DOLUM-692617 format. One record per residue: x, y, z of N, C-alpha, C in turn; residue in three letters. Coordinates in steps of 0.001 Angstrom, whole numbers, plus 500000, padded with zeros to 6 digits. Layout:
N
XYZXYZXYZala ...
This chain:
361
784990559278786386785833559423786841785855560776787529unk 786853561330788346786613562875789126787705563572788102unk 786621565053787965787440565798787484789498566222787669unk 789784566875786489791055566780787411791364568223787631unk 789892568860787492790328570364788051789573570111789581unk 790873569856790512790338569988792092789747571284792652unk 788621571285793632788307572514794133788951572868795059unk 789568574514795531790039574956796512789486573801797705unk 790501574037798305790371573239799770789499574106800927unk 788640573005800933787169573501801798787641573091803461unk 788211571852803547788615571456804891788992572361805847unk 788554571760807052789021572540808492789742571727809198unk 790692572661809958791992572272810779791024571393812042unk 791726570329812561791144569768813685792245569871814638unk 791923569839815992792872569919816961792180568692818301unk 792858567780818478792718566802819817793876567200820514unk 793552568066821864794445568519822885794346567852823962unk 794987566958824273795200566274825736793951565453826012unk 793393564847825207792385564137825313791888562503826412unk 791727562516826763791467561345827714790110560609827942unk 789859559122827979789049558737828156789191557381828866unk 788506556676829659788905555940830555787691555259830950unk 787306553873830836786729552533831281787396551924832208unk 786765552234833442787401551890834500788679552164834497unk 789759551128834999790866551554835014791882551258833903unk 790970550732832143791600551009830785791319552723830116unk 792857552980829759792677553998829164792567554252827577unk 791445554235827116791160553786825395791848554943824653unk 791781556289825680792679557298825166793541558247826666unk 794891558251826180795551558733827294796441559813826818unk 795828561042827323796405562353826716796721562258825354unk 795531562267824573795901562184823182795394563470822588unk 796443563661822069796988565019821585797516564944819617unk 796570565528818961797271565635817330796463566675816820unk 797765567325815556796692568618814760796749568240813467unk 795853568341812870795231567828811941795191569032810912unk 795725569249809611795720570219808898794134570608808158unk 793999571764807401792876571946806490793352570941805498unk 792284570257805127792371569708803535793494568320803605unk 794180567829804840794795567036805172794086565644805133unk 794532564378804821793770563300804691794895562534805507unk 794297562027807362795084561662808153794664560616808210unk 795553559536808518795003558423808682795609557792810534unk 794453557358811412794823556836812567794853555318812381unk 795980554751812314796303553316812468797062552805813630unk 796451551028814028796817550503815020795837549519815129unk 796138548735816170795612547475816368794437547581816989unk 793417546544816818792130546687818149792611547011819390unk 791995548012819978791914548580820991793179549458821016unk 793402550071820196794616550948820689794259552325820584unk 792804552645820262792414554023820504791694554799819599unk 791933554243817997791707554979817152790299555281816900unk 789514554436817020787964554976816798787163555359818344unk 788114555420819422787487556255820404787748557742820236unk 789001557815819191789237559547818751788384559584817870unk 787811559183816993786862559485815894785550559185816799unk 785322558714817556784197558720818012783655559678818516unk 784986560339819750784837561252820338784789562513819225unk 785504562864818511785211563920817648783883563917816597unk 783383562424816277781802562779816312780731563187817141unk 781228563045818221779959563011819673779533562359819920unk 780082561199819787779226559446820235780089559409821535unk 781068559497821699781719558964823133782477560355823507unk 781474560795824864782032561995825612783727561925826041unk 784733562343826283785872562307826876786152562843828361unk 786528562125829048786845562398830461787426564214830764unk 788606564326829659788867565531829617789837565501828486unk 790178567239828260790962567240827326789819568249826322unk 790247568723825094789503569458823650789565568952822864unk 788228569197822144788759568654820166788146570365819788unk 789147571022818930788381571836818059788505571589816714unk 787704572139815960787507572070814578787595573456813976unk 788410573954813330788267575124812444788135576215813788unk 789169575825815036789484576963816110788265577052816900unk 787323576283816511786231576014817386785848575010818274unk 785815575105819381785570573888820365784043573467820263unk 784098571832819989782552571228819765782372570138820722unk 783188570434821803782765569314822704781249569439823231unk 781062570475823079779663570903823649778655570973823030unk 779050570442821450777828570408820516777357568842820785unk 775903568916820201775219567106820293776139566907818620unk 776198565686818133776656565519817148775691565709815901unk 774858565858815987774317566659814502774142567505814029unk 774896568563815123775445570122815049776929570261814838unk 777688568884814302779000569392814452779594569155812998unk 778591569046811943778488569296810601779944568203810249unk 779682567212810754780751566121809954780473564913809027unk 780909564765807719779979563586807347781024562430807767unk 780570561019808001780845560115808520780184558489807132unk 781441557881806970781551556887806425781922555390807342unk 780492554755807576781226553373808905781517552111807800unk 781959551257808530782440549859807916780839549103807483unk 779832549457808062778907548769807666777736549616806658unk 778148550677806325777439551589805317776372551969805929unk 775170551109806940774024552069807348773430552951806789unk 773234552034805447772240552603804341770589552563804792unk 769489552996804633768482552663804442767999552042803643unk 767573550917804142767031549778803163765833550206802536unk 765049551018803057763683551227802285763543552312801618unk 765157552981801548765272554068800752765776553552799167unk 765743554616797868766538553727796650768036554749797090unk 769157554759796047770217555474795791769811556683796203unk 769194557134795292768680558575795234768546559174796873unk 767387558761797260767024559293798819767973559029799574unk 768524557985799724769461557676800662770559559098800685unk 771172559515799164771673560185799039771333561777799812unk 769917561950799206769815563045799500768751563417800748unk 769287562243801863768363562384803056768789563507803743unk 770814563711803735771054564717805029770913566333804340unk 770492566353802975770039567606802806768730568060802970unk 767664567150802851766333567223802982766306567288804581unk 766912566683805619767335566680807030767399568459807227unk 768075569206806521768765570143806982767615571573806137unk 766625570806805656765692571466804869766532572322803473unk 767024571764803128767793572413801672766846572056800381unk 766446573420799541765451573688798738766145572534797959unk 764247571973797255764429571130796632765394570892795124unk 765160572102794425766063572454793164767501572280793543unk 767949572531794845769352572622795192769828571286795503unk 768686570563796212769141568893796344769308568364795431unk 768460568549794292768508567680793177769840567910792230unk 770061568989792585771643569593791732772754568580792253unk 772483568581793802773754568511794542773651566668794356unk 772668565996795196772418564629794188773120564570793121unk 772392564756791897773031564314790885774342564620790553unk 775323565669791178776450566025791163777635564693791754unk 776744564537793146777776563825793958777279562069793271unk 776589561730792923776134560304792328777116560503790960unk 777273561426790006778400561623789064779385561115789182unk 779852562132790340780942561625791040781589560361791438unk 780606559681792017780542558040792180780408557085791274unk 779973557665790258779805557224789060778564555843789200unk 777243556549790008776238555925790164774890556669789512unk 775130557201788492773949558235787912773144557206787526unk 773305555734786982772421555628786151771899554356787339unk 771974554423788570771493553208789413770727553851790770unk 770219555493790227769581556173791223768379555612792021unk 767652554541791196766634554288791303766683553096792338unk 767613552376792369767664550946792766767791551203794236unk 767467550408794897767671549840796153768882549294796714unk 769166549885798030770314549023798338770942547506798519unk 769571546702798387769656545048798607770244544679797074unk 769970545393795887770064545360794594771684545877794147unk 772230546318795049773785546638794889774489545779795020unk 776084545929794609777371545464795377777830546000796441unk 778829545155796814779329546054798418779895547126798059unk 780318547096796496781317548521796216780617549381795657unk 779285549245795316778161550076795139777464550804796304unk 777601549887797479776820550214798265777971551221799259unk 779073550592798936780018551504799501780253553073798921unk 780106553075797585779886554392796984778987555237797763unk 777402554533797531776578555093797996777074556184799230unk 777483555125800200777612555578801673778612556838801724unk 779407556531800687780457557722800836779540558919800176unk 778974559093798898778117560275798257777230560541799408unk 776438560020800240775455560389801147776146561151802239unk 777758561131802836778400561618804103779396562829803296unk 778901563357801499780020564311800992778782565038800806unk 777378564892800464776795565412799212776595566797800153unk 776398567024801465776259568498802144777609569443802447unk 778550568625801492780308569460801769780386569619802962unk 780478568426803935780948568748805331782684569208805374unk 782947569966806120784379570690806021785308569382806498unk 784869568055807160785348567135807800784679565865807394unk 785241564778807150784927563394806392785472562560807452unk 784739561725808466785500560674809280785003559346808317unk 785968558499808389786093556862808006786285555821808569unk 785435555205808998785549554285810184786005552859809436unk 787271552431808890787506550966808477786148550937807016unk 785797551893806439785108551625805229785269550537804381unk 786719550028804321786453548855803292786770547791803374unk 786927547481804985787208546347805057786294544987805151unk 785195545519804882784191544383804178783914544150802760unk 785211544793801928785161544451800265786322543380800245unk 786179542564799085787367541780798694788804542841798132unk 789789542063798363791148542318797935791023543655796885unk 790604543049795923790883543764794245789886545063794583unk 788477544811794851787692545788794987788229546731796050unk 788903546582797332789762547236798083790351548287797684unk 791499547578796780792569548201796247791976549564795085unk 790792549246794575790148550315793498789890551298794170unk 788844550800795243788256551797795860789146552905796806unk 790160552323797214791325552486797804791510554530796989unk 792113553617795647792435554954795172791574555824794242unk 790460555649794718789146556182794105788925557297795198unk 788701556771796709788959557898797369789767558900797418unk 791056558398796970792325559442797131791748560415796154unk 791002560073794645790491561131793859789180561913794208unk 788668561322795032787394562156795570787676563236796657unk 789359562735797296789738563707798442790619564980797826unk 790857564805796432791385565931795564790349566504795004unk 789345565765795178787986566612794339787485567559795027unk 787264566823796384786497567579797530787198568844798440unk 788419568724798640789309569107799351788813569283800944unk 787935568365801363787837568835802968788589567733803412unk 788882567973804714789756567208805953789121565584806140unk 789808564644805559789592563232805975790264562645807325unk 789808562109808297790079561258809232789815559716808945unk 790973558708808598790477557503808316791042556564809338unk 790102555827809592791091554418810545790902553699810126unk 792039552828810348792329551598809944793273550729810925unk 793328549104810522794078548396811292794999548136809998unk 794820548407808754795620547874807138796410548566807353unk 797982548524807465798874548849807193798990549388805804unk 798722548835804688798975548974803349797999550203802876unk 796917549890803477795979550871802999796386552115803606unk 796993552561804920796805553683805390798673554323804490unk 799393553458804042800827554017803376799680553991802017unk 799166554079801403798445554148800153797668555243800526unk 796887555545801144796003556831801245796404558174801742unk 797146557897802660797329559223803959798268560076803318unk 798170561646803592798966562027803672800113562007804880unk 799347562013805590800373561695807003799298560251807981unk 800330559759808934799334558889809374799924558481810839unk 799161558488811808799359558459812842799273557244813854unk 800533556592813937800557555327814411800392555222815835unk 799062554511816403798985554564817623798751552941818569unk 798955553029819715799102551999820500798824552595821954unk 797448551679822655797703551849824301796689553291824348unk 796257553750823338795760555101823344796568556204823252unk 797642556162823050798527557155822785799290557057821372unk 799443558051820712800203557983819559801821557906819394unk 802330557155819074803646556472819055804723557525818115unk 803611557815816589804666558429815890803725559093814708unk 803875560159814397803246561021813346803768561051812015unk 803573561000810775804545561676810218804190561028808685unk 804558561514807404804086560853806068804680559333805836unk 803571558680805258803807557283804949805375556866804589unk 805976557697803529807691557273803256808109557390805015unk 808124558241805458809404558972807011808675557307807594unk 807106557312807813806855555973808805807910554866808391unk 807860554515807139807903553066806693809604553361806842unk 810120554272805860811853553939806274812664554713807524unk 811906555598808398812441555998809614811453555560811073unk 811182554412811415810467554508812228810979554488813613unk 810167555263814418810653555763816008810857554882816767unk 810821553641816658810542552478817811810615550904817096unk 811047550485818282810712549153817626809092548721817452unk 808099548843818120806638548713818019806294549244816109unk 806762550623816303806305551405814840806743550138813548unk 808521549853813864809287549552812867808204548048812774unk 807806547328813319807218545952813521805964546062813005unk 805123547276813846803642547117812956803608547614811383unk 804618548695811242804847549059809739804945548215808865unk 804370547358807747805029546701807084805798545002807903unk 806721544915807409807569543575807711809051544013807801unk 809615543545809268810907543862809336811749542574810016unk 812780542976810410813647541795810807814262542563812051unk 814374542206813119814485542849814503815897542172814750unk 817051543113814834818366542394815440818595543341816641unk 819224542270817665819768542575818788821372543105818510unk 821953544210819598823156544259819364823569544328820597unk 824849543146820503825463543167822133827125543241822257unk 827466543651823190828924543862823484829542542893824472unk 830328541799823839830952540542824536831785541355825109unk 832500540707826062833552540923827590834559541306826786unk 835163541231825610836126541564824690836213543029824010unk 834941543655824567834501544863824080833699544596822316unk 833971543945821867833365543721820447832011543459820214unk 831291544185819497830008544465819265829890543251818274unk 828463542728818343828154541404817487826378541676817300unk 825949540682816778824536540687816517824308539698817005unk 823214539472817836822680538329818954822188537346817856unk 821886537353816818820725536303816167821593536032815105unk 822842536580814612823542536352813278824991535888813816unk 824807536031815068826558535913815827827624536727814850unk 827193537318814275828394538340813023828545539509814016unk 829656540023813523830249541208814100829381542400813277unk 829598543344814275829145544502813845830470545460813072unk 830113545639811789831755546607811460832133547167811958unk 833252547721811960834064548863812664833815549941812495unk 833730550035811274833025551893811134831614552235811673unk 830609550990811676829254551139812395829511551208814084unk 830310550291814388830137550095815799830120551496817213unk 830635552279816195831161553660816977829799554326816847unk 829204554094815617828113555103815544826908555246815944unk 826492553689816993825339554024817457825370553373818624unk 824597553602820061824713552768821060823333552364821448unk 822447552055820441821232551582820055821583549682820620unk 820144549340820764820460547854821041819517546810819724unk 819001547648818724818106547087818303818136547738816970unk 818180547105815989818397547254815050817538546468813639unk 816373547613812851815516546948811999816021547073810639unk 815567545755810340816020545663808516814957545321808046unk 814146546099806823813327545173806436813989544204805403unk 812910542971805216813544542512804208813641542619802717unk 813852543703802569814389543976800734815284544499800954unk 816222544686802310817479545037802186818439544283802512unk 817791542527802607818876541751802930819124541101801468unk 820048540705801471820100540472799780821076538635799955unk 821066538045799176822247536686799208823514537344798505unk 824314537166799017826159537346799254826205537718797861unk 826781538979797444827008539420796226828740540135796184unk 829336540016797092830353541120797436830447541765798520unk 831448541974799117831978542718800821832021543815800374unk 830843544867801376831397546287801452832246546778802772unk 832635547748802988833099548008804278831666547804805760unk 830372548108805320829824547857805916828989546694806157unk 829628545941805572827890545009805390828537543835806838unk 827085543542806762827093542457808008826451541099807104unk 827200539982807407826948538954806404826860537676807475unk 825964536876807026825755535539807901825155534517807017unk 824626533384807795824547532271806867823042531566807573unk 822364530596806859821384529843807495820786528938806275unk 820019528637807016818861527515806402817448527783805261unk 817160527919804231815808528024804141814974527075804611unk 814069528116805164812840527229806160811716527436805181unk 811278528423804142809934529017804042810171529518802961unk 809009529289801683809614530177800329808373530701800122unk 807758531698799679806596532221799488806891532859798318unk 805881532836797064805587533198795870804776534319796138unk 804836535356795794804392537157795847804243537406794807unk 804141536681793586803677537712792078805174538088791816unk 805630539307791875806871539891791455807705539916792403unk 807567539305793565808427538711794750808543537341795281unk 809656537477795882809913535952796149810232536430797839unk 809498535630798907809545536015800173810471534985800629unk 811217534705800955811472533287801942812508533605803503unk 812245532623803957812817532635805918813750531850805974unk 814979532540806561816060531760806672816444531595808254unk 816848530281808657817000529857810014818422530136810593unk 818542531264810735819929531337811336821046530537812758unk 821819529742812454822438528612813423821440529015814962unk 821433530676815274821142530555816823819571530364816792unk 818951530270815589817515529407815620816322530428815031unk 816877531782815093816090533115814486815934532942812943unk 814375533251812747814219533256811198814238534808810943unk 814876534934809583815263536102808903814614536257807693unk 813288537302807695812847536893806258813381537909805317unk 813623537674803899813865538124803221813082538348801887unk 813159539614801138812256539634799905813146539877798373unk 813154539555797546813890539497796501812899539462795632unk 813207540859794279812247540669793134812575538938792128unk 811381538834791365811635537195790392812694537859789831unk 813527537125789241814476537422788068814423535908786987unk 814682536403785835814514534909784956816060534386785122unk 817013535066785225818353534368785069818774534293786329unk 817895533714787828818760533712788975817371532964789652unk 817609531623790039816750530668790239816615531440791913unk 815415530808792369815221531599794151815766530378794795unk 816039530435795999816499529453797085814746528289797052unk 816053527129797363814732526190797724814852525795799057unk 813801524909799706813456524379801082814762523846801651unk 815574524195802747816940523288802569817778523922802852unk 817640524291801401819069524754801298820021525814801803unk 820948526091802163822286526598802824822556527594802300unk 822336529176802680822656530211802017823585531196802518unk 823947532246801702824746533215802566823995534335801977unk 824078535146803241823382536524802805824030537819803562unk 823548538898803329824041540300804051823261541257803979unk 823721542538804840823058543847804792823753544746804973unk 823974546128804415824823546530804498824106547241805751unk 825214547701806866824688548597808456823775549849808158unk 824376550316806919823682551859806791822696551470805909unk 821710550478806003820485550085805722819579549417806803unk 820623549551807666819486549352809481819118550317809776unk 818166550507810530817658551423811323817778551117812575unk 818806552354813542818762551613815206817399552166815514unk 816622551004816292815200551710817019815347551603818642unk 814205552265819297814515551924820573813129551260821219unk 813390551060822118811720549589822719810841550605822375unk 
């Protein structure tokens, strides 16, 4: 367990300034700019090919950008080779040395830097204690579980106290339960170490759990940077709304009579809301839609047929097909006194217009 007394922040601020990297006609990074605060846990989130790993590799020195700057602690680092950038790295594959035991794997970065033996011993023992592997110092990597190997890789990356730690999908090879446990441990390690962490993932839930801020990427550009709750509750585009968690996208249309209605449900937009937005898309999270309990001034009501029911532990998720053929996702907490809907049930639904978010393309 990590000590409750966190170390003073020792991380370095990072600035990506107009970074561009092309492979032929494809822009892996397109004028990529991002400022990361010292000691911050920043996650680069996006699908494959969005540019997140390219940005990480450019910072590490493995990919030279075509243009732009990278500053670490106000110092330009593009001219430095990877080994002089003083960055810790944890990869998806862990890349442990198979011929070295746990202790020697963790000690390797210190020995490479010609750290005195007594200081090496002290630091290795300290970091092995932090990741709860002191008793396994003599084991070889092949004798460890996946989670234990991940801890060794983390310990090796932080043992020389780098100001910046880069993590490239390090949990993707773990099973769900272990991955969730490691997410919490990484948060604890970050609090104890105080370094700046840049974490790359395509897993939305992982990004929301771990991060101080999240940068959602697509096509080599940043679509939105914000805190996890702001990204979830206030996405700035349809792309971000659909990529972060689950949502329903409804289109607002205006008929020949001037009345605004929601295309997918056929229901009219409430009078009090019709003049409040000129957007053409609404994002409504599944948990904001409920089986009709009564009317409010800004309620959007519609009906449909249950076409999918999923048991999610404490939640029930179901799909409801509207008369227009659109499937709307709904999530509700299980309740002992309320039966969940069944397949082919005809049900009435509603959401409050104030719970919907107008988004652009």
